C-alpha positions in Angstrom: -141.7 7.6 -48.8 -141.8 8.7 -52.4 -141.5 5.0 -53.5 -144.6 4.1 -51.4 -146.6 7.0 -53.0 -145.6 6.0 -56.5 -146.4 2.3 -55.7 -149.8 3.2 -54.3 -150.6 5.4 -57.2 -149.7 2.7 -59.6 -151.9 0.2 -57.8 -154.8 2.7 -57.8 -154.4 3.4 -61.6 -154.3 -0.4 -62.2 -157.5 -0.9 -60.2 -159.3 1.8 -62.1 -158.1 0.3 -65.4 -159.3 -3.1 -64.3 -162.7 -1.8 -63.3 -163.0 0.1 -66.6 -162.2 -3.0 -68.6 -164.8 -5.0 -66.6 -167.4 -2.3 -67.2 -166.7 -2.2 -70.9 -167.5 -5.9 -71.3 -170.8 -5.6 -69.4 -173.7 -5.4 -71.8 -175.3 -2.0 -71.8 -179.1 -1.6 -71.2 -181.0 -2.1 -74.5 -184.0 0.0 -75.3 -186.3 -0.4 -78.4 -189.1 1.9 -79.4 -191.7 0.9 -82.1 -195.2 1.6 -83.0 -197.8 2.2 -85.8 -200.8 4.2 -86.8 -203.7 2.6 -88.7 -206.8 4.0 -90.3 -209.6 2.5 -92.5 -212.7 3.1 -94.5 -215.5 0.5 -94.3 -218.7 0.1 -96.3 -221.4 -2.5 -95.5 -223.4 -3.3 -98.7 -226.6 -3.9 -96.6 -226.4 -0.2 -95.7 -227.7 -0.7 -92.1 -229.2 2.1 -90.2 -227.3 1.2 -87.0 -223.5 1.3 -87.7 -222.7 -0.6 -84.5 -224.6 -3.7 -85.7 -223.0 -4.2 -89.1 -220.8 -7.3 -88.5 -220.6 -8.6 -85.0 -216.7 -8.7 -84.8 -214.3 -6.4 -83.1 -212.8 -3.1 -84.2 -214.6 -2.5 -87.6 -218.2 -1.9 -86.7 -218.6 1.4 -88.6 -220.6 2.2 -91.8 -219.6 4.4 -94.7 -217.1 6.4 -92.7 -213.4 6.9 -92.3 -212.1 5.7 -88.9 -208.9 5.8 -86.9 -208.0 2.3 -85.7 -205.2 3.0 -83.2 -202.1 4.9 -82.6 -199.7 2.6 -80.8 -196.4 3.1 -79.1 -194.3 0.2 -77.6 -191.2 0.6 -75.5 -189.1 -2.4 -74.6 -186.1 -2.2 -72.2 -183.8 -4.9 -71.0 -180.8 -5.2 -68.8 -179.2 -8.5 -68.2 -181.8 -11.0 -67.1 -184.5 -8.4 -66.5 -186.8 -6.7 -69.0 -189.8 -4.4 -69.1 -192.5 -3.7 -71.8 -194.9 -0.8 -71.9 -197.3 -1.1 -74.9 -199.8 1.8 -75.2 -202.6 2.3 -77.7 -205.0 5.2 -78.4 -208.2 4.9 -80.5 -211.2 2.7 -81.1 -209.1 -0.6 -81.1 -207.6 0.3 -77.7 -211.0 1.2 -76.3 -212.6 -2.1 -77.4 -209.6 -4.1 -76.4 -209.8 -2.7 -72.8 -213.6 -2.8 -72.6 -213.6 -4.2 -69.1 -211.2 -1.6 -67.6 -211.6 1.8 -66.1 -210.9 4.8 -68.4 -207.4 5.4 -67.0 -206.4 1.9 -68.0 -207.8 1.9 -71.5 -204.5 3.0 -73.2 -202.6 0.1 -71.6 -202.5 -2.7 -74.1 -199.6 -4.5 -72.3 -197.4 -3.6 -69.4 -195.2 -6.3 -67.8 -191.8 -7.1 -66.2 -189.8 -10.2 -67.1 -187.0 -12.1 -65.3 -185.1 -14.9 -66.9 -182.8 -16.7 -64.4 -181.6 -18.9 -67.2 -182.0 -19.4 -70.9 -184.6 -22.1 -70.2 -186.9 -20.2 -67.8 -188.6 -16.8 -68.0 -191.1 -15.3 -65.5 -193.6 -12.5 -66.6 -195.8 -10.4 -64.3 -198.2 -7.7 -65.4 -200.7 -7.5 -68.3 -200.1 -9.2 -71.7 -202.1 -10.2 -74.8 -203.7 -13.7 -74.6 -201.9 -16.8 -75.7 -205.2 -18.2 -77.2 -205.9 -17.8 -80.9 -204.3 -17.1 -84.2 -205.0 -13.4 -84.6 -203.4 -10.5 -82.7 -204.6 -7.0 -81.6 -202.1 -5.1 -83.7 -203.2 -5.0 -87.4 -199.5 -5.0 -88.6 -199.2 -8.5 -87.3 -202.2 -9.9 -89.2 -202.8 -10.5 -92.9 -206.6 -9.7 -92.6 -207.7 -6.3 -91.3 -211.1 -7.3 -89.9 -211.1 -9.8 -87.0 -212.5 -13.3 -86.7 -215.4 -14.3 -84.5 -213.1 -16.5 -82.4 -210.8 -13.5 -81.7 -213.8 -11.2 -80.9 -215.5 -13.5 -78.4 -212.4 -15.1 -76.9 -210.1 -13.6 -74.3 -208.1 -10.4 -75.2 -205.7 -10.1 -72.3 -204.5 -11.5 -69.0 -203.2 -9.8 -65.9 -201.2 -12.0 -63.5 -198.0 -14.0 -63.5 -196.7 -16.7 -65.8 -193.7 -18.9 -66.4 -192.3 -20.0 -69.7 -190.1 -23.1 -69.9 -187.9 -24.2 -72.8 -188.1 -28.0 -72.9 -185.8 -28.6 -75.9 -186.2 -29.8 -79.5 -188.5 -26.9 -80.2 -190.9 -27.6 -77.4 -192.0 -25.2 -74.7 -194.5 -25.0 -71.8 -196.2 -22.0 -70.2 -198.2 -22.0 -67.0 -199.8 -19.0 -65.2 -202.4 -17.5 -62.9 -204.3 -14.4 -63.7 -207.4 -12.3 -62.9 -210.6 -13.1 -64.7 -210.1 -12.7 -68.4 -209.7 -9.1 -69.8 -209.8 -7.5 -66.3 -206.7 -5.6 -65.5 -207.4 -4.1 -62.0 -210.5 -5.5 -60.2 -211.1 -4.2 -56.7 -211.3 -7.8 -55.6 -210.7 -11.0 -57.6 -211.4 -14.2 -55.6 -211.8 -15.9 -59.0 -208.6 -16.6 -60.8 -207.8 -17.9 -64.3 -205.4 -20.9 -64.8 -203.4 -20.5 -68.0 -201.5 -23.1 -69.8 -199.8 -23.7 -73.2 -197.8 -26.4 -74.8 -195.9 -25.2 -77.9 -193.8 -26.8 -80.6 -191.9 -24.6 -83.1 -190.0 -26.2 -86.0 -188.5 -24.9 -89.2 -191.7 -25.4 -91.3 -194.3 -26.3 -88.7 -195.5 -24.9 -85.4 -198.3 -25.8 -83.1 -199.8 -24.3 -79.9 -202.2 -26.2 -77.6 -203.9 -23.7 -75.3 -206.0 -23.7 -72.2 -207.6 -21.3 -69.7 -210.1 -22.0 -66.9 -211.6 -20.3 -63.9 -211.1 -21.6 -60.4 -211.7 -20.3 -56.9 -214.8 -18.4 -55.6 -217.7 -17.5 -57.9 -216.7 -15.4 -60.8 -217.8 -11.8 -61.4 -219.5 -12.9 -64.7 -223.3 -13.0 -64.0 -224.6 -16.5 -63.3 -221.3 -18.1 -64.3 -219.1 -20.1 -61.9 -217.0 -22.1 -64.3 -215.5 -20.9 -67.6 -213.1 -22.9 -69.6 -211.5 -22.7 -73.1 -209.4 -25.0 -75.1 -207.7 -24.0 -78.4 -205.3 -25.3 -81.0 -203.3 -23.1 -83.4 -201.0 -24.4 -86.1 -199.0 -23.0 -89.0 -197.3 -24.9 -91.8 -194.9 -23.6 -94.5 -195.6 -25.4 -97.7 -193.1 -23.4 -99.8 -191.4 -20.1 -99.8 -194.5 -18.5 -101.3 -197.3 -20.4 -99.6 -198.3 -21.2 -96.0 -201.4 -22.4 -94.2 -202.6 -21.5 -90.7 -205.3 -23.1 -88.6 -207.2 -21.9 -85.5 -209.7 -23.9 -83.5 -211.3 -23.3 -80.1 -214.2 -24.1 -77.9 -215.3 -22.0 -74.8 -217.9 -23.2 -72.3 -219.5 -21.6 -69.2 -221.9 -23.0 -66.6 -225.1 -21.1 -66.0 -225.8 -21.7 -62.3 -229.4 -20.4 -62.4 -230.3 -22.7 -65.3 -228.1 -25.5 -64.1 -226.7 -26.0 -67.6 -223.7 -25.2 -69.7 -223.5 -22.9 -72.7 -220.8 -22.9 -75.2 -219.5 -21.6 -78.5 -216.8 -23.0 -80.8 -215.0 -22.1 -84.0 -212.6 -23.3 -86.6 -210.7 -21.3 -89.3 -208.2 -21.8 -92.0 -205.8 -19.1 -93.3 -204.3 -19.5 -96.8 -201.4 -17.2 -97.3 -199.9 -16.6 -100.8 -196.7 -14.5 -101.0 -195.5 -14.2 -104.6 -193.1 -11.3 -103.6 -192.0 -9.6 -100.4 -194.1 -6.6 -101.4 -197.4 -8.4 -102.0 -199.4 -11.0 -100.1 -202.9 -12.5 -100.4 -204.7 -14.1 -97.5 -208.0 -16.0 -97.7 -209.6 -16.7 -94.3 -212.5 -19.1 -93.9 -214.2 -19.4 -90.5 -217.1 -21.4 -89.1 -218.5 -20.1 -85.8 -221.0 -22.2 -83.9 -223.0 -20.6 -81.0 -225.4 -22.0 -78.5 -227.0 -18.7 -77.4 -223.8 -17.8 -75.4 -221.6 -15.5 -77.4 -224.0 -13.9 -79.9 -227.1 -14.5 -77.7 -229.0 -15.7 -80.8 -227.9 -19.3 -81.3 -226.9 -18.5 -84.8 -224.1 -20.3 -86.7 -222.0 -18.3 -89.0 -219.6 -19.0 -91.9 -217.5 -16.1 -93.0 -214.9 -15.7 -95.8 -212.5 -12.9 -96.0 -210.0 -12.1 -98.8 -207.3 -9.5 -98.1 -204.5 -8.2 -100.1 -201.4 -6.7 -98.5 -199.3 -4.2 -100.5 -196.1 -3.1 -98.8 -194.5 0.2 -99.7 -191.6 0.7 -97.4 -193.0 0.9 -93.9 -196.6 1.5 -95.2 -199.0 -1.4 -95.5 -202.1 -1.0 -97.7 -204.9 -3.6 -97.2 -208.0 -3.7 -99.4 -210.4 -6.4 -98.2 -213.7 -8.0 -99.1 -215.7 -10.0 -96.5 -218.8 -12.2 -96.8 -220.7 -13.4 -93.7 -223.6 -15.9 -93.8 -225.6 -16.9 -90.8 -228.2 -19.6 -90.0 -230.6 -16.9 -88.7 -231.4 -13.3 -89.6 -228.9 -11.5 -87.3 -227.4 -8.8 -89.6 -229.0 -5.4 -90.0 -229.9 -3.9 -93.3 -231.7 -0.7 -94.3 -235.2 -2.1 -94.1 -234.9 -4.9 -91.5 -232.6 -8.0 -90.9 -231.0 -10.6 -93.1 -229.0 -13.8 -92.9 -226.0 -12.4 -94.9 -223.8 -9.4 -95.2 -221.0 -8.2 -97.4 -218.4 -5.5 -96.5 -215.5 -3.8 -98.1 -212.5 -2.3 -96.3 -209.6 -0.2 -97.3 -207.0 0.1 -94.5 -203.6 1.6 -94.2 -201.0 0.8 -91.5 -197.7 2.7 -91.0 -195.2 1.0 -88.8 -192.0 2.3 -87.3 
């Protein structure tokens, strides 16, 4: 009897040890917390009376005042094949980014769940930043602090489901279905957005061919039943100190009442010079062509932005000078309107 008890105890201890050894080799859940706070001062040399009409692009429409850009907090958690991201923002950037949402959804920049059944396929469901364009919402991820016209009038986010496929040799494919652009939680959304992207990422060159288009019942956008946008983004590393970026896109929408299509298009180059890891210069040149769709004026605009990036630990200091020239008098000034405007910005971004 004693022999049976000793034997059973030994088997039990061996089983516990085996389970413990198995558990010790199982990857533990991983959690990452990051974020930033940014603030800026902006002065428009036209000294306009109305601060909201000083530039026409997102996030920096203030005049002769200090502003909080956004306080951002991002939590990423993964366990095995499943991951979740909650990316929250508070401030004027978050409010403008979520312009189409109810107040309780404004702080939600991104919130999604991912599942990767293999290393070649990943599914994502929730809300995420758009795949279209060169620039991103978070200022720490851009070299210029002010935004381009293409970013400002293109899509900001998508809420739906998408699948990313790794095709091999640096190539990838994304397809997805989402609500109408920038709308997180509509009460009803018979109109859906088809999303697609083909990507190639090499050691010194990358390219992204992007598409989105409405399908289904009539969209919630007034008088518009068919919106589509194509875009191409490329980056090339010329040397360890110099790189070039390109962004080009065209968006069109059909006006049913007028039985005609309206569109806007843009093209931009980004020249990045990085003499040290503490200092970067970025020159952005952009042409924005409008057919009374985005700006409602039919004006064409050429803008040039020169930004310096000084890095001090986790702190990024960005002095910036920007010149905008339009084909019509669309910019406010103290005593009327004008075709051109010049602005200066001093911004700081602290990341953690």
